[in-house]
C-alpha positions in Angstrom: 182.3 96.9 199.1 182.6 99.5 196.5 182.5 97.2 193.6 178.8 96.0 194.0 177.7 99.2 193.7 179.7 100.1 190.6 179.2 96.4 188.9 175.1 97.0 189.7 175.4 100.4 187.9 177.5 98.9 184.7 174.8 95.6 185.0 172.1 98.1 184.7 173.2 100.4 181.6 174.4 97.1 179.6 170.7 95.9 180.2 168.9 99.3 179.3 171.3 99.8 176.3 170.0 96.4 174.7 166.1 96.8 174.5 164.5 94.8 171.7 164.3 97.8 169.2 167.9 98.5 169.4 168.7 94.7 168.4 169.3 94.1 164.9 166.9 91.9 163.2 168.3 88.3 162.6 169.7 88.5 158.8 168.2 84.7 158.6 165.1 85.3 159.7 161.9 86.2 157.3 159.6 86.1 160.3 159.6 90.0 161.2 158.0 92.6 159.0 160.8 95.3 160.2 163.3 93.3 159.0 164.9 94.6 155.6 165.2 91.0 154.6 161.7 90.2 155.4 161.0 91.6 152.3 162.2 88.7 150.1 160.6 86.3 147.9 160.7 83.8 150.4 158.7 86.5 152.3 156.3 87.3 149.6 155.6 83.4 148.8 155.1 82.3 152.1 153.0 85.2 153.2 149.8 84.5 151.6 147.6 81.2 149.8 148.0 82.2 146.0 145.2 81.9 143.4 145.1 82.3 139.6 144.4 85.6 138.3 145.2 85.0 134.5 147.2 81.6 132.8 148.7 81.7 129.7 150.7 79.1 127.2 153.5 80.2 125.0 154.9 82.7 127.0 158.0 84.4 125.6 158.5 87.4 127.3 156.6 89.7 129.6 155.3 91.3 126.6 154.5 88.3 124.8 153.0 85.9 127.3 151.7 83.7 125.5 148.0 83.1 124.6 145.8 83.7 127.4 144.2 80.3 128.9 142.6 81.5 132.3 141.0 84.7 133.0 139.5 84.9 136.7 135.9 85.7 136.0 136.2 85.1 132.3 133.3 83.8 130.4 135.3 82.0 127.5 138.5 80.2 129.5 139.6 77.5 127.9 140.7 75.7 131.7 139.0 76.3 134.6 141.3 77.3 137.9 138.6 79.2 139.8 139.4 76.8 143.0 142.9 76.3 142.5 145.7 77.6 145.2 149.0 77.3 146.3 150.0 77.7 149.8 153.9 77.8 150.3 155.1 77.6 153.7 158.3 78.4 155.8 159.6 74.8 155.9 159.8 74.2 152.3 157.0 72.4 151.8 153.8 73.3 149.4 149.7 72.3 149.4 147.8 72.7 146.2 144.3 72.5 146.0 143.4 71.9 142.5 140.2 72.5 140.5 138.5 69.5 142.4 139.3 70.2 145.5 142.2 67.4 145.9 145.0 68.4 147.9 148.7 67.8 146.5 151.4 67.9 148.7 154.8 69.0 147.2 158.1 70.5 148.6 159.7 73.9 147.6 163.5 75.5 147.5 165.6 78.0 145.9 167.9 77.4 143.4 169.5 80.5 143.0 170.7 83.2 145.6 168.8 85.9 144.3 165.7 83.4 144.7 164.4 84.0 141.7 164.3 80.7 140.4 163.0 77.8 142.6 161.8 74.1 142.4 158.5 72.4 143.2 158.3 69.1 143.7 155.1 66.7 144.0 154.1 63.2 143.2 153.6 64.6 139.3 157.0 65.3 138.9 159.8 68.5 139.7 158.7 71.7 138.2 161.4 75.0 137.5 159.9 78.2 138.2 161.0 81.4 137.3 159.6 84.4 139.6 158.9 87.1 137.2 157.5 89.5 139.8 157.0 89.1 143.8 154.9 91.2 146.1 152.6 91.1 148.5 149.7 91.4 145.9 151.2 89.7 142.5 152.5 86.6 142.1 154.0 86.2 138.6 156.2 83.3 137.1 157.0 81.0 134.4 158.3 77.4 134.2 159.0 74.7 130.9 156.6 71.8 130.8 157.9 68.5 129.9 156.7 69.2 125.7 159.3 72.2 125.8 155.8 75.1 126.4 156.8 77.8 128.1 153.5 78.6 130.8 152.7 81.9 132.6 150.7 82.8 135.7 149.6 85.6 137.4 148.4 84.7 140.9 147.1 87.4 143.2 146.7 86.6 147.5 143.5 84.1 147.9 140.2 85.9 149.5 
């Protein structure tokens, strides 16, 4: 008979010590903003729908971004990206809305352990992208097009 109260006491202590706040987050989960792993490139990439702020052609490095082709709100843009939007999803799909309002479905995945390089594949081909800066307010990247020209984009969260 004495075993039952002791067992109940042990069970109560075990359950009380296993509160949600004391359970460490799953290292593979990126849904919890309290997890230190949550603030990774995967988290930031999928946190927003992104829109262009600037776009360059001829990227060399962060101090030589190339020739500016587009600046949000600019009056002398060479290309128009005002309505283009990119949304990356946690299931490794992406939806791009192009300037004409067309939806372009795609898939994406990281190609290195640091999650600084990834590939987007859609009906036009595969694009190997390198992340330069990614946080809650900035998504800067570059890739080399099929002609060997590096293109650099600066995106911000869409309104």
